[in-house]
C-alpha positions as CSV (number, residue, x, y, z in Angstrom):
1,M,-18.0,6.8,-10.1
2,E,-16.8,9.8,-12.0
3,E,-17.8,12.5,-9.5
4,I,-15.5,10.6,-6.9
5,I,-12.7,10.6,-9.1
6,T,-13.0,14.6,-9.9
7,L,-13.5,15.1,-6.2
8,M,-10.3,13.3,-5.4
9,A,-8.5,14.9,-8.3
10,D,-9.6,18.4,-7.2
11,L,-8.5,17.8,-3.4
12,E,-12.3,18.6,-2.4
13,E,-11.5,16.5,0.7
14,D,-14.9,17.7,2.8
15,K,-17.3,16.8,-0.2
16,L,-15.3,14.0,-1.2
17,L,-15.5,12.3,2.3
18,Q,-19.2,13.4,2.6
19,Q,-20.0,11.5,-0.6
20,L,-17.8,8.3,0.3
21,K,-20.0,8.0,3.7
22,E,-23.0,8.3,2.0
23,R,-22.6,5.9,-0.6
24,L,-21.2,3.5,1.6
25,D,-23.9,3.8,3.9
26,A,-26.2,3.2,0.8
27,G,-24.5,-0.1,0.2
28,E,-22.0,0.9,-2.6
29,D,-19.2,-1.4,-3.2
30,P,-16.4,-0.2,-1.0
31,K,-13.5,-1.6,-3.6
32,A,-15.4,0.2,-6.3
33,L,-15.1,3.5,-4.4
34,F,-11.5,2.9,-3.3
35,D,-10.5,2.4,-6.9
36,A,-12.1,5.6,-8.0
37,C,-10.1,7.3,-5.3
38,Q,-7.1,5.6,-6.9
39,E,-7.9,7.0,-10.0
40,G,-8.3,10.5,-8.7
41,M,-4.8,10.1,-7.3
42,A,-3.1,9.2,-10.6
43,I,-4.5,12.3,-11.8
44,V,-3.0,14.3,-9.0
45,G,0.3,12.8,-9.8
46,K,-0.2,13.7,-13.7
47,R,-1.0,17.5,-12.4
48,F,2.1,17.5,-10.3
49,E,4.3,16.2,-13.1
50,S,2.8,18.9,-15.4
51,G,3.4,22.0,-13.0
52,E,-0.3,22.4,-12.6
53,Y,0.0,21.1,-8.8
54,F,2.9,21.9,-6.4
55,L,4.4,19.9,-3.8
56,S,1.9,21.2,-1.0
57,D,-0.7,20.0,-3.3
58,L,1.0,16.5,-3.6
59,I,1.4,16.2,0.2
60,M,-2.2,17.6,0.7
61,S,-3.3,14.8,-1.7
62,G,-1.6,12.1,0.9
63,E,-3.7,13.5,3.6
64,V,-6.7,13.4,1.8
65,F,-6.3,9.6,0.5
66,R,-5.4,8.8,4.2
67,E,-8.7,10.1,5.2
68,V,-10.4,8.4,2.4
69,S,-8.7,4.8,3.8
70,E,-10.0,5.4,7.1
71,V,-13.4,5.9,6.1
72,I,-13.5,2.9,3.6
73,T,-11.3,0.3,5.5
74,P,-14.1,-0.6,8.0
75,Y,-16.3,-1.5,5.2
76,F,-13.8,-3.7,3.8
77,A,-13.6,-5.6,7.1
78,E,-17.2,-5.9,7.3
79,N,-17.6,-7.6,3.9
80,A,-14.4,-9.6,4.6
81,G,-15.7,-11.3,7.6
82,G,-14.2,-14.8,9.1
83,E,-10.8,-15.6,9.5
84,P,-7.9,-13.9,7.8
85,K,-6.7,-15.5,4.7
86,G,-3.1,-15.0,6.1
87,K,-0.6,-12.4,7.3
88,V,1.4,-9.9,5.6
89,V,4.2,-7.8,7.1
90,I,4.7,-4.5,5.2
91,G,6.6,-1.2,5.7
92,T,8.4,1.5,3.8
93,I,12.1,0.5,4.2
94,I,14.8,2.4,6.3
95,G,15.7,5.7,4.6
96,D,12.5,6.3,2.9
97,I,9.5,7.9,4.3
98,H,7.0,7.9,1.5
99,D,3.7,6.0,2.7
100,I,0.9,6.8,0.0
101,G,1.9,3.8,-2.0
102,K,2.2,1.6,1.2
103,D,-1.0,2.4,2.5
104,I,-2.9,1.7,-0.7
105,V,-1.4,-1.8,-0.7
106,V,-2.6,-2.1,2.9
107,T,-5.8,-1.0,2.4
108,L,-6.3,-3.4,-0.9
109,L,-4.9,-6.3,1.2
110,Q,-7.3,-5.9,4.0
111,S,-10.1,-5.3,1.6
112,A,-9.1,-8.9,0.3
113,G,-9.1,-10.6,3.6
114,Y,-5.8,-10.5,4.9
115,E,-4.3,-9.2,8.1
116,V,-1.7,-6.6,7.6
117,I,0.9,-5.9,10.0
118,D,1.9,-2.3,8.9
119,L,5.1,-1.1,10.2
120,G,5.1,2.3,8.8
121,V,8.1,4.1,7.3
122,D,11.6,4.8,7.8
123,V,11.7,0.8,9.2
124,P,14.9,-0.7,10.1
125,V,15.7,-4.1,8.6
126,E,15.8,-5.6,12.0
127,R,12.1,-4.6,12.4
128,F,10.9,-6.5,9.6
129,V,12.7,-9.6,10.8
130,E,11.1,-9.0,14.5
131,A,7.7,-8.7,12.9
132,V,7.7,-11.9,10.9
133,K,8.7,-13.8,14.1
134,E,6.3,-12.3,16.2
135,S,3.5,-12.6,14.0
136,G,4.2,-15.7,12.0
137,A,3.4,-13.8,8.6
138,S,4.3,-15.7,5.4
139,V,4.7,-12.5,3.1
140,V,6.7,-9.5,3.5
141,G,6.3,-6.2,1.5
142,I,8.8,-3.6,1.4
143,S,8.0,-0.3,-0.1
144,G,10.6,2.2,-1.4
145,L,10.1,5.3,-3.6
146,L,13.8,6.4,-3.4
147,T,16.9,4.8,-5.0
148,V,18.6,5.2,-1.9
149,A,16.2,2.2,-0.6
150,F,17.6,-0.4,-2.7
151,P,20.7,-1.4,-0.7
152,P,18.4,-1.6,2.6
153,M,15.7,-3.7,0.8
154,K,18.5,-6.0,-0.2
155,E,19.7,-6.2,3.4
156,C,16.5,-7.2,4.5
157,V,15.8,-10.0,2.1
158,D,19.2,-11.3,3.2
159,A,18.4,-10.9,7.0
160,L,15.2,-12.7,6.5
161,K,16.9,-15.7,4.9
162,A,19.8,-15.6,7.6
163,A,17.0,-15.8,10.2
164,G,15.7,-18.8,8.3
165,L,12.2,-17.2,7.9
166,D,10.3,-19.1,5.0
167,V,8.7,-16.1,3.8
168,K,7.9,-14.9,0.2
169,V,8.9,-10.9,-0.4
170,M,7.3,-8.2,-2.7
171,I,8.7,-5.2,-3.3
172,G,7.1,-1.8,-4.9
173,G,7.6,1.8,-5.7
174,A,7.9,3.8,-8.6
175,P,11.6,3.4,-9.4
176,V,11.6,-0.4,-8.9
177,T,12.0,-2.6,-11.9
178,A,12.7,-6.2,-12.7
179,E,16.4,-5.5,-12.4
180,V,16.1,-3.9,-8.9
181,C,14.0,-6.8,-7.8
182,E,16.6,-9.4,-9.1
183,Y,19.4,-7.1,-7.3
184,V,17.5,-7.0,-4.1
185,G,16.5,-10.9,-4.4
186,A,12.9,-10.2,-3.8
187,D,10.4,-12.8,-5.2
188,A,8.3,-10.3,-7.2
189,F,7.6,-6.6,-7.7
190,G,4.8,-4.7,-9.0
191,T,1.8,-2.3,-8.3
192,A,-0.6,-2.2,-5.3
193,N,-3.2,-4.5,-7.3
194,D,-0.4,-6.8,-8.2
195,A,0.5,-7.2,-4.4
196,V,-2.9,-8.8,-3.8
197,E,-2.4,-11.1,-7.0
198,F,1.0,-12.0,-5.4
199,C,-0.7,-12.9,-1.9
200,K,-3.4,-14.8,-3.6
201,E,-0.7,-17.0,-5.3
202,W,1.3,-17.5,-2.4
203,I,-1.0,-17.8,0.4
204,G,-4.3,-18.3,-1.2
């Protein structure tokens, strides 16, 4: 997987996508390939922090990862098969337009056999409530990479409770801590991989 990690980290989009398609068609594990791309993304983040990469590189990495997800996700669906294990509503809360972390969570949940209702970014509180009512989802995931996202996250949890919806709420994003989770009133917080574990615990 080292080659996949390197291609992602070096933002070699064409070579990376070609490699992924060839390996997937050859029957390689889509989860392992996806994990390798995540490792490459982590390297991109470190290079940005050190000044080796610029904002334009960071934006490009997001676009490349989106292409990666589009290539790999259908193979997850093939492997999952059968009825979905449960439904999860997910979105980046209003005031925030970051979606890389959210997209990773979406892909991992789909690979684990869950149906995901992805609301996108800058999502109003009311839309989360509507989506839960429409879909019957039992878990809500709220993403936010800016501290200004914390108050609307809290509003969202309060609105879900006020609507009488019996859902578990997980939140995520770089600045989210245990204190933030307590302030928001969410049931749990963590990484993309944690999100899958939460759903396994809450839904099965």
